[in-house]
Every structure is written in structure tokens, then in C-alpha cells.
C-alpha angles and dihedrals in degrees: 000000000000092000091052091050091052091045095053098037097052097055111121096224110010117193123238094268092059092046089055091045095060099066090042090051093051091048091050091049092050091047090051092053093046093050093048093049091046092051090049090052095046096044110031090163094065098079112075125214122235112270097208136017088247090061090053092047092051090049092051093045096048091043090053093049093048091048092051091051091048092050092049091051092050092048090048091053093048094048093044092051092045092052092044092053091051092247104169097030095056095064 
């Protein structure tokens, strides 16, 4: 979701469809967060604890790797759009 938001918000001249998409996207993201928090409040027994320390370690390690990949992709989109718009050369 974050990559899509960056992709559509950094266009130099987005068309009307993409302008309309941005508020809809933010509303869908907010609704997603609200639903997840509500479900967590209503059903606290649904999440399961880690059974062993190795399970927790694997969760932390894979979460870190996925986060690094996501950050690299976001940085790539920002740099690519900045270069495409002639960012540094227009100053």
C-alpha cells in the first residue's frame, strides 16, 4: 500500500483518475487499520503467542528482511521520480 501511495503521489502531472484515487486510497487504508484494531479488541484470543524462542527469532528476522526490502523499494521510487522530473538539474 505504501509503495502504491508513493507511486501515485509523486507523478509530475497526474491525471484526474489518479487524483481521485488518492483520497480513496487513504480512506481504504484507514478503514483497514480501524477494522484490524477493532477485531483485536473484540477477539483478544485470536492472536497466538510464540511457542518457542526460535519462532520469535524467525518472526523478527523475516520481518526485518521484508521491511528492508520495502524501504529499498520506496527509496527507489522516490529517486527514480526525482531523476525523471529533472530534480537536481532544474535548480
